[in-house]
N, C-alpha and C positions, 0 to 999 in steps of 0.2 A: 461495768461498773453502774453504780446508783450513783442517782444525780446530785449535785451539791445544789447547796440552797441557794446560790446566783442564777444557775440554771432554772431552778424552779419556778422562776418569778415571769420568765419567759417562756416557759413550756406550754405545749396545748392542753387544753382544760380535759380532762377524763370524758370520755365517749357518753357512758354511762354513770348515774349518780344515785346510788338509793341510799334513802334517808327513813331511818326508824324515828321518829318526830316523838320524843319523849320529855314528860317534866310538866308537863301541865298543869297537871293538879298538885306539885309541889311547889311551881311556881306562885299558884293561887294561893296556896295554905303558907305561904311566905308572907303573904298580904294580906291575909284574914279575909281572904276570900273566897266565894264556892268553887268546886272543881270546874263548874260549865264555865266560869269567866275565865278560867286558864286555858280551858278550851278555844273560847272565843277567840281569846289574845293569840292563841296558837294558828288558825286563821290566817291573821295579820303577818305573823312567819310565813306562812306558807305563800301568802302571797309575795311577801319578799323575796324570797327564795326563788320561785319560780321566774321571777324577772332577775334577780341576779345570774342563776343560771345559765339564762339567754344571754346575758352580759358577755358573760366566762364563755360562751362558746360548747357549752353541756346539752349536746344533742339530744339525751334521753335523763329523764329525770322520774326516780319513781317513789312515790311518798308511801307511808304506811298508814293509813287513815283510819281505818277500824277493822280489828283481827277476829278471828272465828271464836277466841277466848275471852274478846268483850263482850260477849253476852252474858258473861256471868257477872257482871256489873249492875248498878242498881237502875229500875228500870229508866228513872228519870235522867242518868246519866246515860245510857245506851240510846234514848230520845234526842239527848242533846247533841249526843255525836253525828247521830242521822240529822239534825237541822244544821250542824254546819257543814254537811255536802251540803245541803240546799242551799244555804246561804254563801256559800264559795262560787257555785254556779252560776247562783242568779245573781252575784255581783261581777263576776270576771270573765263568763261567757262570751260576751260581745268582746272584750278586749283580746282573750284567746284565739278567737275565730281571727280576728284583724290582726293581730302580730304573728299568724302562720302557727300556731301553738296546736299540735293533735292530741287530743284528750283519748287514753283509753282508760276503763276500768276493768281490774281484774280482780278476782273472786267468785263465790259463789253467790247466785243471783236470790237461791231460795231464803226465804224468809224475810225479805228484804218489802218495806209496805210498796205498793201499785206506786203511788206516786215518785217515790224514788228509782223507782225502774224507769218511769218515764222522763225522768231527769238524766239518768245516765244513758238513757238513749238518745236523748235529745242532744246532748253535750257531746257524746260519737259521731251521730249523724250530722250536726253543726261543722263539726273540726275533722269530720272524714277527709277531706279533699288536701287540708295542711302537712307540709313536710319540713318545714323549718327547725321545730323542735318539738319533742312527743313528751306528755306529759301522762306517765302511767301513776295512777290512783289503785291502791290495793286497797278495797274495801269488802269487807266480810270474807276475808283473806285469809288463809294460814297453808304455812309451806307444805305440813303432813297433808294436809286435806287438797290441796291442787297436785298431789304426787297421787294421793289414792283416785282422787278424778282421774286425771289421767289413763292409770293404770288400769282403771275400770272401763275407760272408754278402749282401750287397748284391746283388753279382755272379749270385750262385745265386737270388737272389728274380727278379732282371730276368731270368735265363734262362729263369725256369721262368712266365714271365708275369705276377708279381705285381706288378711296380712296371718302372715306366716310365722311361726315364733320365732324363726332363723332371721326373722327382717327388723326384728327387734332390737335395735342400736340405739346407744347413747345421743346420736341424731335423731333417730325416729321417735324417740321418747320424749327426746326436747319437743318435737313438734305438736307433740297431744298436751303441753303446757299450756295454762294462759297467757305465757310470756312467746310462746312462738316464733312471733313477726318481733321480737326485740331481743337485741344483743343481751351477753348476760352481763351486770354491772362491773366496772373496773375500779369503782369506791364504794362502800357502804358507810358510812355516815352514823354511828346512834348520838344521840343528846342526853345529856343530864347523869353521864358518869356511870351509868350501866351497863355490865360489861358481858351482853347476850344479845343472842339472833334474836331471841323470843317468836321462834317458827314463821321468821321473815326470810323469803326466795332462799329455800334450804338447797336446793338443787340450784339455784343459777349462781350461787355465791361460792360455789366451789374453789375458785381461785380468784377470788375477788379480796380485794384489799381491803382491811377493815380500820376505822378510824373512831375511837372514842373519844368525845369532848364531855366536858364538866358543863357547858352550856346548855341551860334549859333551854327547851324549844320554843318559848315564846319572845324569849332573848337573842334567838339565829339571826344573823343577817348575813351580807354578802363578804365582811370580813372576816366571820366565821365561817362560811364557806371557803374563800380562798386561804382560809390558814388551812383547813382539812387538804384541800387540792395541794398544797405545798407539802405538806404531809406525805401523801399521796408519791409526790414526783423524788421524795427522796428515799423511796424503795426501789429495788430490786423486785421485777415481776419474775420469776423464774417458769413457773406453770410446769413445777416438777424436778426440772431440769437442773443442773451444777451449778454450783455457784460461779460467776465469771471473773470474781476476782481473784488477781494474779498471787500467788505465794510469797 
């Protein structure tokens, strides 16, 4: 039976939470400021959320930082989004190392500027020994692109005789994804009131609980995260099985 609100308060946090950080532009527009200002404030929300997730016992946190479709935005905004990754790592990497957070960056590396690639490599290397919490940043990432890249690697291995077609199971396919070493998300949160996945973790979210909130990302905080977790705990996860409610 689904948990009641009273038990939700003391229930263990989901092991893996994924977040589509949406609403930076609208947040800025409501304040008559440029979209880049909203993205900058979004970095502060990310810092709060990573800290809050750790305090609440969330072991894996995945955030959607830059999608493969974001390349369609104006060059100035794309560059600003790149700058935000630079800014976040510059400000927080030492703290993440100290606090036991391991950083993973998933997505395609093609097209990223050389200094960004160095920043990504440095963040992953310096935090590679950590295991208290995992921060997965989806950057230059798209779910369809990830699946296509995995399928291409499987085809290459099959052509090379390393893999028989009969060996391509759901589990084997998952091992070719960017998230091969990460459990699927239990809860996916999208801010700003939009009701779609926007090409995010399409394979991994097969049985993920989806929670859509009206809060714009720069206003997201620990209370909003806890509220989403409480909603998650009021759900009954059946993974395709029958409802356990008694008639």
